[in-house]
N, C-alpha and C positions, 0 to 999 in steps of 0.2 A: 619746663612745661609751656607749651604753646598757648597763647591767649585764645579765648573762644572765638569761633568763626560764625557770627550770627547769620551771615548770608548763606553759608554752606549748610548750617543746621536747618534752616527754613527751606532752602531750595538746593538740595544736594547736587542736582545736575548742573545748575547754574554755577554754583561754587566750584564744582569740579572742573569746569571749563575756564574759569577765571582764577588762576593761581594768584596767591598774594604773598608778599614778604611779611615776616613777623617783626616789623619795626615798632609798632605801637603797643603801648601798655593798655590793654583793654579788659573790661569796659572802663571808661573814664567815669569818675564819681558824679553823682547828681544829688542835689540837696535843696530843700526848701527853706527860705529865710523869711522871717517877719521883719518888715521894714516900715519906716515912716517917711513919707514924702508929701510936701505941701500940706502938712498937718493931717494927712490921711493915712491911717495904718492899713497895711495890706501884705500880700505874700508874693514873693518872687522865687521861682525855682531856677537853679543854675546847673547847667551841664558843663562840667569843668574839662572842656576839651583842650585847655591849655596844658593838661597833664598827659598828653598822648605819648611823649617820648622822653628819654633821658638825654639824648643828644640835642634835640630841639623839639619843642612842643608845638601846640597849635593845630589848626585844621588841615594843614597841607600834607601831613604824614599819612593820613588815611588814603589820600589820592595816590601818593607815591607807592604805597603798598601794592596797588594793582598795576601801576604803570611800569615799574622796574622789571617785574618778571617778563613782561612782553618784550622789553628791550633786550633782556638776556636771551630770550628764545630766538630773537632775530640776530644773535651773535654780535650785538653792538658793543663797542669798546668805550664809547663816550655818550653822555646825554647832554642835551643843550636845551635851554629854556629862555624865557623872556620875562622882563619885569622892569619896574622902576629901580632907581639906584638903591633904595632901601627896602626892596621887595622881600617880604617874608617868604613867599613862595620860592623865589630864586635862591635865597639862602638855605632854606630847608632842602631844596633839591640838591644843592651842592654838598651839603653836609652828609646827607644820606646816600648820595652817589658815591662818595668816598667810602662809606661804610659797606656799600654793595659792590665795590670794586670797579666802578666806572670813573673815567675822567669826566670833567664837567666844564662846559662853557656857558656863561650867562651873558646874554645880550641885554644890556641895561640902558634905559632912557632916563632923562632928567626928571626930577620931581621937586616939589617944595622942600626946602631944607628943614629938617627936623633934627632933634638931638640924637635920634637913633641911626641916621644914615651913615655917619662916619664910622660908628662902631660896626655896623653891618658890613661895610666895605672892608674894614680891617679883618673881620671874621672870614670873609671870602679870601683875602690874601693869606691869612694863616692856614686856611684850608687847602690852598693850592688851586683855587678856582681860576679859570681863564676868564678875565673880565673884559668885555668888549662894549664900547660905546655904540649904541644902536639908535639910529634916527636919521633925519634928513629926508630927501626925496625917495620915491619908490625905487628908482634906479640905484641910489646910494645904498639903500637897505638890501637890495638883492645882491649887490657886489659884496657887501659885508658878510652876508650869509655864505656866499660862494667861497669867499676867502677863508672862512673859519670852519666850514663844514665839509667842503668837497674832499672826498677820498678819506675821511676820518672815521668812517663806520659809526656815525652818530645817530642816535634816536632823538628826534625833536619833540619836546613836550610843550604844548601850547601854554600861553600865559595863564598863570593860576592853576595849572594842572587840570583844567576843566575840559578835558576830552570826555567822551562818553565813558571811557574806561576809568578815568579818574573819578568821575561822578559816581560810579558804582561804589566807591569807597564810602560815600555818604548815604547810599541806599542801605548799605550794611549798618551805618551809624543810626539810621532811622529804626532799623530792626532792633538794634542794641537798646535804644531808648524805649522801644515798645516792651522789650523784655524786662527792663527796670521798672516800668509802670506796672506790668503784670505781677512783679515781685513785691509791689508796694513800696518801692524806694522813693517814689515821687508820684503825686496825683497826675492823672492825664491832663496835659495842658490844653486849654482851649486855643491858645495862641503860642507860637514859638517864634522868637525874634532872633534873627541871625543876619550878619553882614553879608552883602552880596557884591563882590567885585567882578569876578568872571562867572559867577552863578553856580559853579559845580556843587558847592556845599548846600546852598538852599534848594536847588533842584533835586539833588540826591536825597536830602532829608524829606522833601515832599513826596517823592516816589517811595521811599522806604516806609514812611508812615502810612501811605496808601496801601502798600503791600500788607502791612500789619492790620489793616482794617480800622485805622484811627482817623478821625476827621479833624484832627488838629490843623488849624490854619497857620501856615508858615508865612511870617512877615519877612520878606526879603528886603532888607534896608540897603538901598543903593549907595555904594561907597566909591564907585568908579565913574568915569565919564559916561554920559548917556549913549555915546557911540559904541561903547563896549557892553554896558549893562542896560538892556531895554527889553520890552515885552517880546519883540520878534526873536531876539537872540535867546531869551529864556525859553520860549516855546520850542524853538529849534533844538536846543540842547535837551529839553524834556522829551521830545518826540524821538530823537536819535537814541538816547539812553534807553528809553522804554522799548524801542524796536530792537535794539541789539540784545538786550536781555531776553526778550521773547524769542529771538532767533537761537540763542544759546539754550534756552529752556522754555518749551511751549507751555509749561505750567504757570509761567509768569503771564498775567493777563495781557492780551494784545492791546487793550484799551487803557493800560495803566496810566498813561499821561493824562487821560480825561478824568481819572479818579483823583488825581493829585489836587490838593487844596493849597494854593499859594497866591500871595498878594504882594505886589511890588510897592515899596514905600519910597517915594521919590523926593520927599521934602527935607531930607537931612544931610544931603551931600555937601552943602555949603559952597564956598568959593572955589573949591577944587580938590583934587586928590590929595589926601594927607593934610588938608587944611581944615581946621575945626571952626566952630562958631561958638557963640555964647552958650547955646544949648549943649554943645559938645563938652565944653568946659564944666558946665553944671553937672552933666552926667558923670564925668570923670571924678569930680569932687564927691558926688553922692555915692558912687560905687566904692570910693576909698573909705568914706566914713561909715556907711551903712552895711557894706558887704565885704569890707577888707579886700577889695579887688582892684588891681592896677589895670587901667585901661589906657588907650592911646587915641590919637586923633584920626588915624587912618580908617580903621574898621570898628573897633569895639566901642569907642566913645560915641560914634554916630549911631550905632545899633542901640545902645542903652538910651540915647536921647529920644529915639523913636518910641521905645517902651514907656519912658517917663512922660512923653507928650500924651500918651493914652491913659495916664494913671487914673484920672477921675472916672473915666469910663470903666476901666478895669475894676476899680473898687466898687463903684455903684452897681455894676452887673455881677459882682462876685466872680470874676473870671480867674481861672488858673492860668498863669503865664510862665513861660520858661525862656530864659535868656541863654543862648548857646555861646559860651565864651571861647573864642578862637585864638586868643593872643598867647604866644609862647611865654612860658614862665621859667624856662631854664636860664639861670644867670650865667653871664659870661664876664670874665675879668679881662677886658680888652681896652686899650687906649682909644680915646676919641679925638685927641688934639692934633695928631699927625699920622700919616700913613706909616705902617710898620715896614713897608717895602715900597719905595717910590717907583721902582722899575715895574712892579706888578700892577700899578694903578694907571689906567688911561688918563692922559693929561686933563681931559674934560671933567674928571671927577675930583680934582684937587679942590674945587670950589666948596665941597662939603666939609673940608677941614679948615676952612678960613673963617675966622670970627668976624 
């Protein structure tokens, strides 16, 4: 039985023009928790989007569901994407590309060394991903792309999967949450906290909630460099996604972007991508003890730290808040101490296996 298609149910013409793959197990659960923080009792709702898939979970799968059918329609044989060495998006793309019958190339840049990077690279190797070191001058990057994409019938997916088409996956997710609210599964949140790297998740949720007529304020917690995640880029993606949906189906309001309620939170990025702070560490410890939830320093720890920074205000104003959990929870038994195939790993990435 296919999972429900919340976008197609609400907007049949739009859903009909944007086919999707059935990768995700939907709807993902939502639950409200009673917690204690700073000696103040309160409530946190959680949307468990870590449970989107059996191959790999997290938020990227919803985007790929809409992107891969477009690549297949264009008769592509390969998909290619970008990310840091430990990128969840790059790994999810590679794993689901294999499931969908595509070869996959991942152009990866360096990042701070975390315990997850080596395991992620080994998962790529086991999956058969073509790993390419990506960086250097503009000319060097162009030559790298030409060398690995020219004549290979590749569909190029932007970093994070945050094209307008990938963002539609989270428009559908916003409608999914609205249906769960209507069913009484969770109270309507006054605020929704979600990590924002390339912004497709946050933008899509804000648009989806606006389509559902909900005024929930989406707090987009910046987890990538400000050159990537900033107000101009967010508004551009918001406008493009809204425009393209309206072109596909004119029952989607032409001014949908203006109806979205979203706020950028800039204060939790810390020293750099994947690098946490004391607040990040406290958020991870709190989530483990109070919510039985495993977070990390790249996305989820920073997102939860923003929510906890607002805790006194949340409690005093009796606000309903929802934390959108984006971190994959599918376990992998994979070595982290050495590459499982030296020949498949670019020389520049051996640093992540060195103690």
